[in-house]
N, C-alpha and C positions, 0 to 999 in steps of 0.2 A: 601419413597418419590423418585420418578424417577428423576435422574440427567440428564441434557441435556448439549449440547454444550454452552448453554446460560451462565452457570456458568463460563466457561473458557473465553467466550467473555467479560463478565463483569469484570473478574479479569484483563484481558489484557488491557482493557480500563482504569481501575483504576491505573494500573502500568504505563501506558503512562502519566497519569496526575502526578504521583509521579516523573517520570523522568523529566518532565517539571519543577516541583518545585525545584528539587535538582540540575539540570544542566543548566536550561534555554533552553534546546533543545526542540523544539516544534514538537511533534509527533502527527499528526492529522489523519493518516490513520491506520486502523487496520492491525496488523501483523499476518497473518493467519498461518504462520509457528510457531510463538510463541504461538498462541492460541492452536494449536495442541500439542505443548510441554506441556502446562498447562493441557490440557485434558488428556494427557498421565499420568502425575503425579497424577491427580485426580483419574484416573482409577487404577493406580498401588498400591496406598497406602490406605488401608481401613480408616485410621484416617482422610484423606482428603475428603472422601466421605460424611462426616458429613456436609460439606459446602454447603449452598444453598443461592444463591445470593438474593433471595426475602426476606429472613428473617435474613440474617447475613451481616454485613459490612466487609470491607477489614481488619479491626482490628481483627476480629474473625479468618480470614484466617491466619494472622500472628501468632496468638496464636496456631493454628493447626500446622503450619509449624515448630514452635519452639518445640512443643511436638514431632513432627516427628523426628527432629534432635536429640532430647534426646533419643527417642526410638532406633534410629539407631546408637546412641553413636557417633554422629558427633560433635567433640569438636572444638570450635573456640573462638577467642577473638575479641574485637571490639575496634576501635578508632573512631574519629569523622567522617571520610569518608570511613572507611575500615573495612571489615571483614577479619580476618587473620586466615588461616587454615594450620596447620602443618601436612603434610601427609608423613613425612619422614620415618615413621614406616611401611607404606604400601609397599607391594611387587608387586602390580599391579597398573596401572593407573586407576583412578576413571572412572566408566561408565558415559555415557552422562546424564542419568537421575539423578545421584547424583550431577554432575556438575550443572545441572539446578536447583536442590534444593538450592544450595549455591547462585545462581543468584537470585532466587525467594526470598530467605530470605533477601538478601541484598537490593533488590528493596523494599520489604515491610518495612524494617527498615530505609529506606531513605538513604542508603549508596550508594556511587558512584562506589566503586570497591570491588572486592574480590581478595585477594592474596593467592595463593596456593603454598606451598613449598613442593617439592618432593626430594627424594633421586635420584641422577643422575643415579645410577646403574640400576634402573628399566627400564630406557629408552634404555638401551643396550639390555635388555632381551625380549622386546616386539616388534613385527613387526607392522608396521603401519596398515596393513590390519586387525589387531586384536583390534584396538581402534576405538570406535565410538565417542570419545570426542576430539581427537587431533586437528582436523580442527577448531572446535569452539574455542579451546584454542588459536591456532595460529592466527586466524582471529581477535579475540577480546581482545588480551592480549599484553602487553609489556613483553618481556622475559629478565630475567637476570640470569646469571650463577655465582655461587660461586665455583670456581675451587678448592680452598683450602678445603672447607667443602664437595665438591662433591654434591652440591645442585642446583636444578633448581627452579626458582621463576617465576610464571606467575601472572601478575597483570591484572585482567580482568576488563574491563569497562562494567558494567552491562547495561549501556545505549547503548553501541555499539551493544550488543547482541539483545536488544529489538528493536533497530532501523533498524536492518538488517533482511529483509524478505528473507529467503533463497529460498522461492518458486518463488520469482520474480527477481532473479538475471539475468534471460535471458537464453534461451536455449543454446546459444553458450557457455556462461560461465559455465553452468551446465555440458555440454558435456566435456569441457576442464578439469574441476575439476574431473569428473569421470575418464577420461583418465589418468590424473595425478596420481590419487590414484591407478589406476590399474597398471601402469608401475612402480610405486614406492612401490608396495605392499610388496616387499621383503626387503625394507629398515628397519632398526631399527628405533624406534621413535627418537633416538638421531640423526641419519643421516637425517631423515625427517625434523626435526626441523631446522637443518643447511640448508637444501634445501629450506624450506618454508619462505616466507615473513611473518613477525609477525606484528600484530596490524593493518592490512590493513583496517579493518572496523572502527578503531579509527581514522586513518590518513585521512579518507575521510571527516571528520567533524572537522573543526578547534576548535570548542568549546570543543569537547571531547579530542582532541589531547592536548590542553593546560591543561585541567583538569588532564589527565593521567600523563603528564610529571611532574607535580608538586607533585605527590604522591611519597613519599620516603619510600622505604622498607629497613629495617635493615637486611643486609646480615650477 
């Protein structure tokens, strides 16, 4: 059965409705950047190619995403509002597509946030130019550091990611971001995090800022 962009468009629309139900944030316009992210995931993972919007509901997609996390051995725990992921055993930062799997899983499960815990040392070993996920983490997360345990915690607002269309930020902002990454490319991720403003896509929406501020992460 031929798969088309209609699958990704259907999923993005359903996810916007879930965001409205869980946060009260009304997202009425399609996010074409996130549609392309979903299409990328559908193309990358054979198990997700089974999804077809005309014969399957969003619940089937959730089942397929859960199966994918099991296949990829992506371990996590859940609370009322949160998916918590301990990545302290990893020696590299997660790629963008894996980050988006966590976001998609949380959205499908009706969670408002994903918490990612990393070992601080890997942020000294990786240059910013070698990470395709760091800007999405910085833009859409509140950041906490546990100096005693040498851990970094990013609490991602999944609604902030879905509500930010990176294609429509404007040509001036896009150019500034491109220049920023170019001139900072030799920084380590640790240095880049210190340089970058965190949670800026959360802070632009009071409803998301209030929601994120009340999430408590055990350090």
